[in-house]
C-alpha positions in Angstrom: 18.9 -28.9 37.4 22.3 -28.6 35.9 25.2 -29.1 38.3 28.3 -26.8 38.3 30.9 -27.7 35.7 28.3 -29.3 33.4 26.2 -28.1 30.5 23.3 -29.6 28.7 23.4 -31.2 25.2 21.0 -33.1 23.0 22.0 -36.3 24.7 21.9 -35.0 28.3 24.6 -33.4 30.5 28.3 -33.8 30.1 31.3 -32.2 31.9 32.9 -29.1 30.5 36.2 -29.7 28.8 39.2 -29.6 31.2 40.9 -27.2 28.9 38.2 -24.6 29.6 38.8 -24.8 33.3 42.5 -24.7 32.8 42.1 -21.6 30.6 40.1 -19.9 33.3 42.8 -20.7 35.9 45.5 -19.3 33.6 43.5 -16.1 33.0 43.0 -15.7 36.8 46.8 -16.1 37.4 47.5 -13.6 34.6 45.0 -11.1 36.1 46.8 -11.3 39.4 50.2 -10.8 37.7 48.8 -7.8 35.7 47.5 -6.1 38.8 50.8 -6.6 40.6 52.8 -5.2 37.7 50.5 -2.2 37.5 50.8 -1.4 41.2 54.6 -1.8 41.0 55.4 0.2 37.9 52.6 2.7 37.5 54.3 5.2 40.0 57.5 5.1 37.9 55.5 5.7 34.7 53.6 8.5 36.3 56.8 10.3 37.2 57.9 10.2 33.5 54.6 11.4 31.9 52.9 13.1 34.8 54.5 16.4 34.0 52.7 16.6 30.6 50.2 19.4 31.1 47.9 18.7 28.1 45.5 15.9 28.9 44.8 15.1 25.3 48.5 14.5 24.7 48.8 12.3 27.8 45.8 10.2 26.8 47.0 10.2 23.2 50.3 8.6 24.3 48.3 6.1 26.4 46.2 5.2 23.4 49.2 4.6 21.2 50.8 2.4 23.9 47.7 0.1 23.9 47.8 -0.1 20.1 51.4 -1.3 20.3 50.5 -3.7 23.1 47.8 -5.3 21.0 50.1 -5.6 18.0 52.9 -7.0 20.1 50.6 -9.5 21.8 49.4 -10.7 18.4 53.0 -11.2 17.3 53.8 -13.1 20.5 50.7 -15.4 20.5 51.3 -16.4 16.9 54.6 -17.9 18.0 53.2 -19.9 21.0 52.3 -23.5 20.6 48.5 -22.9 21.3 46.0 -24.4 18.8 44.0 -21.2 18.5 42.3 -19.9 15.3 42.8 -16.3 14.3 39.5 -15.3 15.8 40.4 -17.0 19.1 43.8 -15.2 19.2 42.1 -11.8 18.6 39.5 -12.4 21.3 42.2 -13.5 23.8 44.3 -10.4 23.2 41.2 -8.2 23.7 40.5 -9.9 27.0 44.1 -9.4 28.2 44.1 -5.8 27.1 40.7 -5.2 28.8 42.1 -6.7 32.0 45.2 -4.5 31.8 43.1 -1.4 31.2 40.8 -2.3 34.1 43.9 -2.7 36.4 45.2 0.8 35.4 41.7 2.2 36.0 41.5 0.8 39.5 44.9 2.2 40.3 43.9 5.7 38.9 40.7 5.6 40.9 42.7 6.9 43.8 42.9 10.2 41.9 39.2 10.4 40.9 36.5 8.3 39.4 36.3 10.4 36.3 40.0 10.0 35.6 39.7 6.3 36.2 36.8 5.9 33.7 38.8 7.8 31.1 41.9 5.6 31.4 39.7 2.5 31.1 37.9 3.8 28.0 41.0 5.0 26.2 42.8 1.7 27.0 40.0 -0.4 25.5 39.8 1.9 22.4 43.5 1.7 21.9 43.6 -2.1 22.1 40.6 -2.3 19.8 42.3 0.0 17.3 45.4 -2.3 17.3 43.2 -5.4 16.8 41.4 -3.7 14.0 44.7 -3.3 12.2 45.3 -7.1 12.6 41.7 -7.8 11.5 42.4 -5.7 8.4 45.4 -7.9 7.7 43.6 -11.2 8.3 40.1 -10.6 6.9 39.8 -6.9 5.8 37.4 -4.5 7.4 34.9 -4.2 4.5 33.3 -7.3 2.9 31.8 -6.9 -0.6 29.0 -9.4 -1.0 28.9 -11.1 -4.5 29.9 -8.0 -6.6 28.4 -7.9 -10.0 30.5 -8.1 -13.1 31.5 -4.9 -15.0 29.3 -6.0 -17.9 26.2 -6.2 -15.6 27.0 -2.7 -14.2 27.4 -1.2 -17.6 24.2 -2.9 -18.9 22.1 -1.5 -16.0 23.6 2.0 -16.6 22.9 1.7 -20.3 19.2 0.8 -19.7 18.8 4.1 -17.8 20.1 6.3 -20.6 17.7 9.0 -21.6 15.8 8.8 -18.3 14.5 12.2 -17.1 15.5 12.6 -13.5 13.4 14.2 -10.9 14.5 17.8 -10.5 11.8 19.7 -8.8 12.3 22.4 -6.1 11.3 19.9 -3.5 14.0 17.5 -4.6 16.7 20.2 -4.1 15.3 21.3 -0.7 15.1 17.7 0.4 18.7 17.0 -0.6 20.0 20.1 1.4 18.0 19.1 4.5 19.1 15.5 4.3 22.8 16.5 4.0 22.6 18.5 7.3 20.6 15.7 9.1 22.9 13.0 7.9 26.1 14.8 9.1 24.4 15.6 12.4 23.3 12.0 12.9 26.7 10.7 12.1 28.2 12.8 14.8 25.5 12.1 17.4 25.6 8.3 16.7 29.4 8.1 16.9 29.5 6.7 20.5 26.9 4.0 19.8 28.5 3.2 16.5 31.8 2.5 18.2 30.1 0.3 20.8 28.2 -1.6 18.1 31.5 -2.1 16.2 33.1 -3.6 19.3 30.2 -5.9 19.9 29.9 -7.0 16.3 33.6 -7.7 16.2 33.6 -9.6 19.5 30.9 -12.0 18.3 32.7 -12.9 15.2 36.1 -11.1 14.6 36.3 -10.1 11.0 34.9 -7.4 8.7 32.8 -4.8 10.5 30.9 -3.6 7.4 29.2 -5.4 4.5 29.0 -3.6 1.1 26.3 -4.4 -1.4 26.6 -3.0 -4.9 23.2 -1.3 -5.5 21.6 1.0 -8.0 21.0 4.7 -7.3 19.6 7.7 -9.2 20.1 7.4 -12.9 21.1 3.8 -12.9 24.5 4.3 -11.5 25.9 1.6 -9.1 27.2 2.5 -5.7 28.5 0.8 -2.5 25.7 0.5 0.1 27.1 0.1 3.6 25.7 -2.0 6.4 26.9 -3.4 9.7 27.7 -7.1 9.2 24.9 -9.2 10.6 25.9 -12.5 9.0 28.9 -14.8 9.2 31.9 -14.0 7.1 31.6 -14.8 3.4 27.9 -15.5 3.8 27.2 -15.5 0.1 30.3 -17.4 -1.0 28.2 -20.7 -1.5 24.7 -19.3 -1.8 25.2 -16.3 -4.1 22.9 -13.3 -4.1 19.8 -14.7 -2.4 17.3 -13.0 -0.1 17.6 -14.0 3.5 15.1 -16.6 4.2 13.0 -17.5 7.4 15.4 -18.8 10.1 18.5 -18.1 8.0 21.4 -19.9 9.6 23.9 -17.4 8.2 22.6 -14.6 10.5 24.4 -14.3 13.8 22.5 -14.0 17.1 23.4 -10.3 17.4 22.6 -9.9 13.7 19.0 -10.9 14.3 18.6 -8.0 16.7 20.3 -5.6 14.4 18.1 -6.6 11.5 14.9 -6.5 13.5 15.6 -3.0 14.7 17.3 -2.0 11.4 20.3 -0.7 13.3 22.5 -2.6 10.8 21.6 0.2 8.3 23.1 3.0 10.5 26.2 3.2 8.2 24.0 4.2 5.4 24.0 7.7 6.8 27.4 7.9 5.1 25.6 7.0 1.8 23.1 9.8 2.4 25.8 12.3 3.1 27.6 11.3 -0.1 24.4 11.8 -2.1 24.0 8.1 -3.1 20.8 7.7 -0.9 18.0 9.6 0.6 16.2 9.3 4.0 13.0 8.4 2.2 12.6 6.9 -1.3 12.4 3.5 -3.1 14.6 1.0 -1.2 17.9 0.3 -3.2 18.0 -2.8 -5.3 21.2 -4.6 -5.8 22.7 -4.3 -9.2 22.4 -8.0 -10.0 18.7 -7.9 -9.1 18.1 -4.7 -11.1 19.7 -6.4 -14.1 17.1 -9.2 -13.9 14.2 -6.9 -13.2 15.0 -4.9 -16.3 14.3 -8.0 -18.4 10.8 -8.5 -17.1 9.6 -5.0 -16.0 9.8 -2.4 -18.8 8.8 0.4 -16.3 11.6 -0.6 -13.9 14.0 2.3 -14.7 11.4 4.8 -13.6 12.0 4.0 -10.0 15.5 5.4 -10.3 14.5 9.0 -11.2 15.0 9.7 -7.5 17.6 8.5 -5.0 16.9 5.3 -3.1 15.9 5.7 0.5 16.7 4.5 3.9 12.9 4.1 4.4 10.5 3.4 1.6 6.8 3.0 0.9 7.2 -0.6 -0.3 9.3 -1.5 2.8 6.7 0.1 5.2 3.4 -1.0 3.7 4.6 -4.1 2.0 6.9 -6.7 3.5 10.5 -8.0 3.1 9.5 -10.6 0.6 7.3 -8.4 -1.8 8.0 -9.4 -5.4 9.8 -6.9 -7.7 6.5 -6.1 -9.5 4.8 -5.4 -6.1 7.6 -3.1 -5.0 7.6 -1.3 -8.3 3.9 -0.5 -7.8 4.7 1.1 -4.4 7.8 2.9 -5.7 6.1 4.6 -8.7 3.2 5.7 -6.5 5.6 7.3 -4.1 7.5 9.1 -6.9 4.2 10.5 -8.3 3.0 11.8 -4.9 6.3 12.6 -3.1 6.0 15.5 -0.7 7.1 16.6 2.7 4.0 15.2 4.4 4.3 11.7 2.7 8.1 11.6 3.5 7.4 12.3 7.2 4.6 9.7 7.3 6.8 7.0 5.8 9.9 7.8 7.9 7.9 7.9 11.2 6.1 4.7 10.4 9.4 3.0 9.5 10.8 4.1 12.9 7.7 2.8 14.7 8.0 -0.6 13.0 11.8 -0.8 13.7 11.5 -0.1 17.4 8.0 -1.3 18.3 7.8 -4.2 15.8 4.4 -3.0 14.5 3.0 -0.1 12.6 -0.4 1.5 12.2 -3.2 -1.1 11.7 -1.1 -4.0 12.9 -3.1 -6.2 15.2 -2.5 -9.7 16.6 -4.4 -11.4 13.9 -2.5 -9.6 11.2 0.8 -10.5 12.8 -0.1 -14.2 13.0 -1.2 -14.1 9.4 2.0 -12.5 8.2 4.1 -15.0 10.2 2.3 -18.0 8.8 2.9 -16.7 5.2 6.5 -15.7 5.6 8.0 -18.9 4.0 5.5 -18.7 1.1 6.3 -15.0 0.6 10.1 -15.7 0.6 9.8 -18.5 -2.0 7.7 -16.2 -4.2 10.3 -13.5 -4.0 13.1 -15.9 -4.6 11.4 -17.3 -7.8 10.8 -13.7 -9.0 14.5 -12.8 -8.6 16.1 -16.0 -9.8 13.6 -17.5 -12.2 13.3 -20.8 -10.3 12.4 -22.4 -7.0 14.9 -22.4 -4.2 16.6 -25.8 -3.4 15.9 -27.7 -0.2 19.2 -26.5 1.4 18.5 -22.8 1.0 19.2 -20.9 4.2 16.3 -19.5 6.2 15.6 -16.8 8.7 12.7 -15.4 10.8 10.9 -12.5 9.1 10.4 -9.2 10.9 6.7 -8.4 11.1 5.4 -5.7 8.7 2.1 -4.0 8.6 -0.4 -2.4 6.3 -2.5 0.6 7.1 -5.3 2.6 5.6 -2.9 3.8 2.9 -2.1 0.2 2.0 -5.9 -0.4 1.6 -6.0 2.5 -0.9 -3.1 1.0 -2.8 -5.0 -2.3 -3.0 -7.8 -0.5 -4.8 -5.4 1.4 -7.0 -5.0 0.3 -10.7 -2.0 -1.8 -11.6 1.1 0.0 -13.0 1.1 -0.2 -16.8 4.0 0.0 -19.2 3.0 3.6 -20.1 3.3 4.7 -16.4 5.2 8.1 -16.1 5.8 10.8 -13.6 2.8 12.8 -14.8 
């Protein structure tokens, strides 16, 4: 059993660095000082702003004060002789601001628990807003992963010229319903979105969102938003590669976000803007679309509809289906799209995301899928890049996917030929 002050390593146990213990001592002293200052000066501050009748104005001032506290602390720490990286400075300031906000909340608890919780929440949000400003200066808030060249974007768009887009009555009704649902979900998910942003930022201070340039209806490229689940600049050295089993670039929190697909929550904004749909073929990145156009003559047909948050290939295939396999699912969906099929795909995708298994997924099928995940990833990599991955390629654990009775029907369906159309 580990003794206090020690932690286990590959070679056994060793003592924690003395700097860690010294840092804890300094933090404890600063906490005592903060509580003392709050108890001493809060009555004076209350006399100055307590006469403000409008609560929103009072808490607005309180929010702005914390923004300036965070900015001022960042400026001060940069001038201290502490060997801290930018990420360490930002985390330290957030810890100090959280302690100050907690001290104020404890003081305000004498006037009611609800008021205390409000002061605590507003203080943390104000400090986080100030730190996001500094994060924008240091790293930016949106990271664009391996953007394609303008020539590639133009070539993909040119390949879709003359394509007849889906324009049925159902397509117009579906778009109107999805716009209302997307706006409602954005509003309802705002609290959890803020909490997720704070947690993602705390794990690795840096950009909150990752943008992938993907292809939408008609071959036009758009910015697909996702919560960042990998380290910063994850594709700087690897380029545009699919995440592999055990991928070292994925953060611990990112694994949970990917397993539950919560990292795709910002795509509600893409749906509201008309770039995506709730159900449809999953969006392909522009660089992958450019390669697929060289080998799959029917590939542009998948873009007669908007790409979807959930898709037939993603639900009844797996993450490492080859482009040809995905195209087969996508064209089948386009030919048979309807309200009933959309509901079935979306509900099955939700079941897989939160339960880890869908209809027809039993233990034997899960074990079979897990054993083949590395083989499937290599097959997908070769299809996208035209060659085998090197030995140093990153890897990650694959989320389990299932097949149901509909998948069995697809296995018996004829292969998609070059003359495939919407008819």
